[in-house]
N, C-alpha and C positions, 0 to 999 in steps of 0.2 A: 512745499508748503506755498499756497497761494494765498496772498495776504494785501488787504488794500488800506489798514490801518495807517494813517498819517499820510496819505497821499493827497488827501483834500487839502493840505497846507501847501502844496506846491503847485497844485493845478486847479486850485479853486473849487473843488467839488464838494457837495455837502458830506458832513461826517456822519450824520445819521438819517435814518427813515428809510422807506422804500420806494419814495416817489422817482428815485432814480436808482438803478441797479449797475455796478460797474463791474465788468470782467477784467481782471488784472492778471499780469504776467511778472513772476519775478524772473529775474534775467542775471542774477549774480552782479549787478553793478547798480540797478535801482529798480523800483516798481514802476511800471508804465501802463498806462491806460491805454487798451487794446481796443475796446469797444464801449459804447454807451446804449443802454437798452432802457427804453422808458417802460415803465411797470405799473399797471393798474391792478387794483386790489383784485385777488381771485383769479387771476388768469393761469390757467394751465401751463405746465412747461411745453405741452404740445402747442399751444396756442402761441406762445412766446417763440418756439422755434420756427412756427409757420410764417412769423413776419419776416424771416431772414435770417442768414448766416451771420456770425462777426466779421469785423473788418479783415482778420486774418482768413477767413474762409472756412472757418470751423462753426458747428453749430453749438448753441449755448448749452454748457454741459449741465448734467445734473449731479447732484452729491455723489450718487452711485458712481459715475464717472470718474470723480476725483478720487473717491475710496479705492476704486480698481487701480489707479495709478499708483497711489500710496502702497497698497498690498504688494503690488507687483515688484516695486522697489524695495520694500521692507527695511528701509533705513530712516525713515522720518515719521514725523506725526502731522496729521492735519488737524489744524486749529479751527472751529466753527465759532464765529462772533455772534452771540446772541444778542441782538440790539433791541433797544427800547424803540419799537417800530412807531411811527408818528404818522399821523394823518393831518395834512394841511400844516404841518409844524407843530402840532400839538399832541401830547400823549394823551390816548382815548382809551375807555374800556376794551373797543373793539381792537386797537392796536396791540394793547397790552397782551390780551388772550392770543392774538395773533404770534405774538414774539413767544410765549409760553409754549403754544401748540408746535410752532416750528421746531423747537428745540426738541419736544417730545417725539414728532415724527422723524427727525433726525436720529435719536436715538433708537428708534424701531428699526429704521435700515441700517444703522451702525450694528445693531445684533443680530440681525438677518444675514450680513456679510461677513459676521464674525471678525470685526474690526475694532473693537474694544479697546485694545491696546495701541491702535494707531489713529484715535479720532479723540481730541479733545475739545471742552468749551471754554471760552471766555465770556462771562454773562454780565450783563448791563447792571449797573448798582441802583438802577432806579428802585426805589423803595415805596412806591405807590402800590396799593392793593390793585388787584387785577380789575376787582369789581366791588361795587358796594356790599355784594351777598358773599364775596370771597374773603377768606381771612389770609391768603397767601399773596406773594409778590411773583414777578417773573423769575426772579433769581431763586425764590424758593422751590418754584416748580422745576426750574431748570436742574437745579441742584438733586432734587429727588429722581428725575428722569435719568439724568446721567449716572448717578449712584445704582439705579436700579439695574443697568445693562453693565456696569463696570468700567465706565469711563470715567476721567478725571475731568473735573470743572473748576475754573478760576473765577474769582469774584473781581469787578473792577470798580468796587466801592472804595473810596479812599476812607478808610476809618481806622479806629484804634485797632491794632493787630488782636487784641483780646476779643473783638467783637468778631473776628473770623473764627476764632476757636469756638466761642459759645453758641455760633450759628452753624457750625458744623462745616465750614470751608477751610480746606488745608492749604488753600492755594490763592495768593493775593497777585492780580496782574493790573500793575500800575503805570500812569504815565510819568516819565521821567520829571516832567514840570513839578511834580510834588515833591521830588526828592533831591535829584542835582540835576539842573538844566543849565545849558548854555554857560558852561563853565563856574557856575555859582551854587553853592549849597543851599537849598531851600527848606529841606525837611518840614514841610507844612504841619504845622500842629503839633510840631515836635517828633514826628514820626519819621525816623530815618530808615535806610537800608537795614542797618545794623539791628535795630529795633525788631522789624518785621522776621529777620533771620532769627534773632534771639529768641523769639515768640514760637519757634519751631514750625513756622510757615514755608512752603514753597513760595518763592517771590520771583516774578518775571517783570521787566520793564520794556516800554515800548517808546518810540520816537527818540532812540539814542543815535542822533543823526551827525552831530559836530563831532569832530575828531577829540575835542577835549572830552566832550560827555562819553565817548566809546571807551576812551582811556581810562575814564574814572569807572566806569561800570565792568571794564575787563579786569579792575584790580579784585573783581569779587567773582570771576569767571567760574570758579570752582565752587561757587556757594549758591550763584542765581540759577533758578530754573530755566531761564531764557532771557535773551538780549535780543529785542526786536529793534530793526532798522530798515530804513528805506534805501539803505546803502549797503547791502549785505557782502559784496566783494570786498569793499573797504574793511569791514568789520573782521571777515574772515582773514585777511592780510594781518591786520594788526593781531589778531587771534593767534596766529602761527608765529 
């Protein structure tokens, strides 16, 4: 699993957008930033690689490179985070189309490599229609693309659990800040961990970083789909 979510809190990087792209390395005690690559819209992978290697001497990896590693191990899943791509900090039609198309292209690659059971998507909750002439959103197109190739998709929109069911999303991926955070019960809008579980949804949470928060979510470890943290070694130690 290579994952950057939450790292921005500790090192001050942007949480959203493609103005900056960060290569991260999960090393079983924390997520470290190993390289920063400036990205301009529509640069190809070859152009980005031509700009030089990462600080660790490796070339910027492609999705296929990551999938190769996941398939070789055969013991984990790669989560692809479908962002609401912003341009100059604003959500635009161009950015929303790019987000949806990126997911669709990833699904094509996943299907070509036979990795449907090893790749999953967590998708932005942005509810803006992609364009004035389009009746669908990023998350609707992403769910359709993932479903068409047989990959799972989770929705990161904090809504009534019933909304997930009605929109066809079987999996909610939510920030701990909306449920139980920094040792305090939040249950924003009255929606608790148990309420999502009782609705029959898969539920995963992210930013479970403090000991007290890890301890809380580990009481649900046999029911949650995943617990995401920036300190996996600590979490795994508690799990055992």
